[in-house]
N, C-alpha and C positions, 0 to 999 in steps of 0.2 A: 271566154273562149277556151276550150281545152286544147292541148298539144298531145298527140299520140306519138310514141316513139317506139320502135322495135329494137330491143337490146337482147344480146345473147350472153351467156355466162362464158367468160374466157378462162377464169381461174377460180378455183376453189381451194382455199388454204385452211386446212383443219387446225383448230386450236382447242386447247383444254385449259380451264382455269379454275381455281377454287373460288367458292363464294355462292354455292347453291343455297337452298332453302334450309338445309341442315349443315351443322359445322363440319367441315372437311369434305363436303360433297364436291365432286369434280363435275363441271359442266362442259359437256361437249358442244362445240359450236364451230363456225367457219366463218372466215372473211370471205365474201363473194365479191368478185369483180366482173362487172358486165360492161360491154363495148357495144356500139351501134351494130345491128345486123345489115350488112351491106346487100343482102339478096332482095331483088324486087324493088319496088317503088314505096315502101311502107313509111320510109323516112323523107320523102321528098317535100312534105308540107313544111319541115322545119330546117331542112338543110338542102340548099340548091345544088352544091357540088358534093363533096364527100362528107358523110355525116362523121362527126367526131364527138367524143364525150366519154366519160367514164362514170359508172356508178358503183360505189363501194358500200357495203353494209355488212355488219355482223349479224349472223343468223343462228339460232338454236331451236331446240324443240322440233316438233313434227314439221315445221315449215322447211327445215334443213334438207329433208329428203327431196323436195322439189327442186332444188338448185343444182342440177348436175351440169358438168362441163358440156357446152355445146347447145344446151337448150335455150330456146328463144322465149321472150316475154314481151308482150305489148305494155308498156308503162304509159299511164295517163297522167298528165300534169294539169291539174285544175287550180287556177289561182283563188286565192281566198282574200277576202277584204278584211282588215282588221278594225 
C-alpha cells in the first residue's frame, strides 16, 4: 500500500562546494527542507490530527530549479520488500 503526503518547501539553503567532474569545479546546490502542507485534507490518510514531519535533501543540477520556497509537492511512499 502506498502513502501519499503533501509537503511544501519551507526553506532553501544555497550551498557551493568543490568536487565537480573537473578539478576545481564549483557545484551549486541547495539543502531543501519540506514540511507537511496543512491546507485541505490531502494528509488525512496518514495523520489524524496535525500532520508533522520534515523532509531534507540536497539537490543540484536542473532539479534545483523546481524547489522554490512555498511550492507544494505530493510525495508517494511505496514500501519495498528486500
